[in-house]
C-alpha positions in Angstrom: -10.5 21.6 24.8 -7.8 20.4 27.2 -7.9 22.0 30.6 -4.5 23.8 31.1 -4.6 23.4 34.9 -5.6 19.8 35.0 -3.3 17.5 37.0 -1.1 15.2 34.9 -2.2 11.6 34.5 0.0 8.6 35.0 -0.1 8.0 31.2 1.1 11.6 30.5 4.0 11.1 32.8 5.0 7.8 31.2 4.3 9.2 27.7 4.1 13.0 27.6 1.2 14.6 25.8 1.9 15.8 22.3 1.9 19.6 21.7 -1.3 21.1 20.3 -1.4 20.2 16.6 -0.6 23.2 14.4 -2.7 21.5 11.7 -5.9 22.1 13.6 -8.6 24.1 11.9 -8.3 27.9 11.9 -11.8 28.2 10.4 -10.7 30.5 7.6 -12.6 28.3 5.2 -15.2 25.6 5.7 -14.0 22.1 6.4 -15.9 20.7 3.4 -14.1 23.2 1.1 -10.7 22.4 2.7 -11.3 18.7 2.4 -12.1 19.0 -1.3 -9.1 21.2 -2.0 -6.6 18.9 -0.2 -8.2 15.8 -1.9 -7.9 17.2 -5.4 -4.5 19.1 -5.1 -2.5 17.0 -2.7 0.9 16.2 -4.3 0.1 18.0 -7.5 3.0 20.4 -7.2 5.4 18.0 -5.6 8.3 16.2 -7.5 7.4 12.8 -9.0 9.1 10.8 -6.2 7.2 12.7 -3.5 3.7 12.9 -5.1 2.2 9.7 -3.5 3.4 10.5 0.0 2.3 14.2 -0.4 -1.1 13.0 -1.4 -1.3 10.7 1.7 -0.2 13.6 4.0 -3.0 15.8 2.5 -5.6 13.0 3.1 -4.3 12.4 6.6 -4.9 16.1 7.3 -8.5 15.6 6.2 -8.7 12.7 8.7 -7.2 14.9 11.4 -9.8 17.7 10.7 -12.7 15.2 10.8 -11.5 13.9 14.2 -11.2 17.4 15.4 -14.8 18.2 14.4 -16.0 15.0 16.1 -14.2 16.1 19.3 -15.8 19.5 19.2 -19.3 18.2 18.4 -19.1 15.6 21.1 -18.2 18.2 23.8 -21.0 20.5 22.5 -23.4 17.6 22.7 -22.3 16.9 26.3 -23.2 20.4 27.2 -26.6 20.2 25.5 -27.2 16.9 27.3 -26.4 18.5 30.6 -28.8 21.4 29.9 -31.6 18.9 29.1 -31.0 16.9 32.2 -31.5 19.9 34.5 -35.2 19.8 33.7 -35.8 16.1 34.4 -36.8 14.2 37.5 -34.2 13.8 40.2 -32.7 10.5 39.2 -32.5 11.3 35.5 -31.2 14.8 36.2 -28.5 13.5 38.4 -27.4 10.5 36.4 -27.6 12.1 33.0 -25.9 15.1 34.2 -23.0 12.9 35.4 -23.0 11.0 32.1 -22.7 14.4 30.3 -19.4 14.8 32.3 -18.2 11.4 31.0 -19.2 12.2 27.4 -17.4 15.5 27.6 -14.3 13.6 28.8 -14.6 11.4 25.7 -14.4 14.6 23.6 -11.4 15.7 25.5 -9.7 12.4 24.8 -10.5 12.8 21.1 -8.9 16.2 21.2 -5.7 14.8 22.7 -5.7 12.0 20.1 -5.8 14.6 17.3 -2.6 16.1 18.7 -0.9 12.7 18.8 -2.2 11.7 15.4 -0.5 14.7 14.0 2.8 13.5 15.2 2.4 10.4 13.0 1.6 12.8 10.1 4.7 14.9 10.8 6.8 11.7 10.7 5.5 11.1 7.1 6.4 14.7 6.3 10.1 14.0 7.2 10.2 11.2 4.6 8.4 13.4 2.0 10.9 16.3 2.6 13.8 13.9 1.8 12.0 12.6 -1.3 11.7 16.2 -2.5 15.5 16.6 -2.2 16.4 13.2 -3.8 14.2 13.8 -6.9 16.3 16.7 -8.4 19.5 14.6 -8.0 17.8 11.8 -9.9 16.7 14.2 -12.6 20.2 15.6 -12.9 21.7 12.1 -13.3 19.2 11.2 -16.0 19.8 14.5 -17.8 23.6 14.2 -17.7 23.4 10.6 -18.9 21.2 11.6 -21.8 23.6 14.4 -22.7 26.5 12.0 -22.8 24.5 9.5 -24.9 23.6 12.3 -27.4 27.1 13.6 -27.6 28.6 10.1 -28.2 26.0 9.6 -31.0 27.6 12.4 -33.0 30.2 11.6 -35.7 32.8 13.9 -34.1 31.9 14.4 -30.4 33.6 17.3 -28.5 36.2 15.4 -26.4 36.4 18.2 -23.8 32.7 18.5 -23.4 32.3 14.7 -23.2 35.0 14.4 -20.5 33.4 17.2 -18.5 30.0 15.5 -18.7 31.4 12.2 -17.7 33.1 13.7 -14.6 29.8 15.4 -13.8 28.0 12.1 -14.1 30.4 10.5 -11.7 29.8 13.2 -9.1 26.0 13.1 -9.6 26.1 9.3 -9.2 27.9 9.7 -5.9 25.5 12.3 -4.7 22.6 10.1 -5.7 24.0 7.1 -3.7 24.3 9.3 -0.6 20.8 10.8 -1.1 19.0 7.5 -1.6 20.8 5.9 1.3 19.7 8.7 3.6 16.2 8.4 2.2 16.2 4.7 3.0 17.4 5.4 6.5 14.9 8.1 7.2 12.1 6.1 5.7 12.7 3.1 7.9 13.2 5.2 11.1 10.1 7.5 10.5 7.8 4.7 9.5 8.6 2.8 12.7 8.5 5.9 14.9 5.3 7.4 13.4 3.2 4.2 13.4 4.5 3.0 16.8 3.4 6.4 18.2 0.0 6.3 16.5 -0.6 2.7 17.8 0.4 3.8 21.3 -2.0 6.7 21.1 -4.7 4.4 19.7 -4.3 1.9 22.5 -4.6 4.6 25.2 -7.6 6.2 23.5 -9.4 2.8 23.2 -8.7 1.6 26.7 -9.8 5.0 28.2 -13.0 4.8 26.2 -13.6 1.4 27.6 -13.1 2.8 31.1 -15.6 5.6 30.5 -18.1 3.2 29.0 -17.8 0.8 32.0 -18.4 3.5 34.6 -21.2 4.9 32.5 -23.0 1.6 32.8 -22.6 1.7 36.6 -24.2 5.2 36.5 -27.2 3.8 34.5 -28.0 1.4 37.3 -29.0 4.3 39.4 -31.8 5.3 37.1 -35.1 4.2 38.7 -36.9 2.5 35.8 -39.4 0.4 37.9 -42.9 1.1 36.4 -45.3 3.0 38.6 -49.0 3.6 38.3 -50.4 7.1 37.7 -51.5 7.4 41.3 -48.1 6.3 42.7 -45.3 8.7 43.3 -41.8 8.0 41.9 -39.6 6.6 44.7 -37.4 9.3 46.3 -34.0 9.4 44.7 -31.1 9.3 47.2 -28.1 8.2 45.1 -26.4 11.6 44.6 -23.4 10.5 46.6 -23.1 7.2 44.7 -23.2 8.9 41.3 -20.6 11.4 42.4 -18.4 8.6 43.7 -18.7 6.7 40.4 -17.6 9.7 38.4 -14.7 10.1 40.9 -13.7 6.5 40.4 -13.8 6.9 36.7 -11.6 9.9 36.9 -9.1 8.1 39.1 -9.1 5.1 36.7 -8.4 7.4 33.8 -5.7 9.3 35.7 -4.0 6.0 36.8 -4.0 4.3 33.4 -0.6 3.5 31.9 0.3 1.7 28.7 2.5 -0.8 30.6 -0.5 -2.0 32.5 -3.0 -2.1 29.5 -5.9 -4.5 30.0 -5.9 -5.7 26.4 -2.7 -7.3 25.3 -1.7 -9.2 22.2 0.6 -12.2 22.2 2.1 -13.8 19.1 2.5 -17.6 18.9 6.1 -18.6 19.8 7.1 -19.5 16.3 5.7 -16.3 14.8 7.4 -14.3 17.6 10.7 -15.9 16.7 10.2 -15.0 13.0 9.5 -11.4 13.9 12.5 -11.2 16.2 14.8 -12.7 13.6 13.6 -10.3 10.9 14.0 -7.3 13.2 17.5 -8.2 14.3 18.9 -9.6 11.0 16.8 -8.6 8.1 15.9 -5.0 9.1 17.9 -1.8 9.4 16.7 -1.0 12.9 16.8 -3.5 15.8 13.4 -4.1 17.4 14.4 -2.4 20.7 15.1 0.8 18.8 11.8 0.9 17.0 10.5 3.8 19.2 12.1 6.3 21.5 12.0 5.8 25.2 8.7 7.1 26.6 10.3 9.6 29.0 12.6 11.1 26.3 10.0 11.8 23.6 11.2 14.5 21.2 8.4 16.5 19.5 8.4 17.5 15.9 7.5 20.9 14.4 4.7 21.0 11.9 6.6 23.4 9.7 6.5 22.2 6.1 10.2 22.9 5.6 11.7 21.2 8.6 13.6 17.9 8.2 14.9 16.5 11.5 18.0 15.1 9.9 19.6 17.4 7.2 20.7 16.0 3.9 24.4 16.5 3.0 25.6 15.9 -0.6 
């Protein structure tokens, strides 16, 4: 798990760490049972409009739990690797012991990625919560329209009742227009925000993995794998300082990494870039520069099932 006293990295200053995910396992039931329950019941009790997204949110929780398990198992494996290394010859003991440190760091990065992944899932919940509010308004409109149609089909419809229902239908139609407009707005905002945040976290995780892998390969060069005959002694190992320095360089590289200086970048062809820009500024509801919040003003979301960041007013 994350070390609470660890110095902040450049990336965490540029893009603050997400709060610890409240969706992480409490171990009340086994993960296999929890996965099966969520897979079979996700969205079952939700209104029709929210069923598909509720199902996705349940499946994403399964994904989150799987990543959490991978993080825990990797850190446990790093500890087991370190224990095994202690009984090996000097070079293997030193190098593998240092590699165990790097592998444990991978597990810690995975744990942080779980917290950030949950922010994407919470963004989907905001949409789902609005969908759950819109569905009853749609149902009310359909029911009122059906009552009016049935009443008009009678030979002598009740004029007062018909007038009352027609007024009710006008009010319901107005409520539905407001509700569906807010749903559209929240959907566009949360989709952009949630996936942009997930891709930022994915980029940081991937590049930091590459950094660890690169320094891990430098460590491997210190293992003395030159064959020796039975009567020859293994050369004396004297690279303890070098292995320690390599781990230190790796830690410094991880600490200094920031998204604005990512090693891997993607560039669209000029024509395609123009098409994307035109679509974002003219065809979309949110301009491209507003797709995500500024990194240093990130607002975190609660994992509470009932919270919607922007209330619905009808």
